N, C-alpha and C positions, 0 to 999 in steps of 0.2 A: 442532405448536405453534410460533407463531413467537417468537423472543427479541427482546430490544432489538437485539442484534447483527444480526439478520435485517433490521431496518428502516434500517440504516446505508447511505448511499450507497456507491458503489465508492471514491470518492475518501476517504472516511471510514474505511473498511476498511483501505485502503493506509496511510492515514494511522497508524493503530493499530499495524500490522504494522511500520512504519518506526520507530515510537516504541518498540516493543517490542525491535527489534535495536538501537536505540541504548541501552536500558536494560540490555541484555546486554553492553554495551560494545563493540558492532559499529558502530562509526562512524569513517569514512564506511562504508556497506555497498554490496555490489555489487548491480547491477541483478538478477543471476541469484538472488541471495540473497533479494531483496526478492520476486522473481517465485515462488519456491518456497515460502517462507514464508507469502506471501499465498494460494497454492493449499491449502498444508497447513492454514491456519485458516479458510479460506471457500472450500472446493472448489466449491461451487454458483455462486458469482460469478467465480471464477478458474480453473476447470477448462475443458479442451478439450471443445467440445461433442460428446457422444455418449461421452465418455472421462472425463467429471469426476472420477471417483474414482481414475483411473489417471494422468492427465497434467494438467500446468497449460497454460494458455494464455497465453503470453508477451505475445501481442499485445494481451490486454485490458490488462495492465500498463502497456506500453509507451504505449498509446493514451492512458491516462489520465496518465500521467507526463510524457511528452515531447512529445505533441501539443499545438500551439500553440491549439487550441481544447479540449483537454483539461481537465477540471475541476481537477487539481492545478496546471497551469500558471496557471489564473486564481486560484488560492487562494495560491500562492506558500508552500506548506506544506514543499516540498523545495527543495534547490539541488543543482545539479550540480557535483560537486567535481573530477570527472576523467572519463576515458573510461569509462562505464557505473559510476561512483561516484558515491553520492549521500548526503545528510545532510539531516537536518530543520533548517529555520529555526527562529528563536526564536517566531515566529508558528506555525509547526507544532507545536512542542513544547507551546505554550499551549493550541492547539485539541485536542490529542491529550489533554492532562491534563483539560481540560473535557468531552470525549467519555467519557473513563474514569470520571466521575463520575454519569454518566446511568445 
């Protein structure tokens, strides 16, 4: 049975994970932390092919976050603070709050 979370895009899933990290007081957060937390919350979306329940696929997160054509680059929900350090923008926080209400 599909849930509301299953219908989210990759970008929306990463946004919720980043928002959760910030709500836990982890801001800025490391790229590695985002990768692992995204995989733990959404293993089907961020797991390594053929090993989804065992290992995260960092390329999926990096492509969405850092790629110039990636969905998060266009949305401007994240900002890069330093080497492998990210935080949500105000736009990202607002979008995450809206998603949580769905």
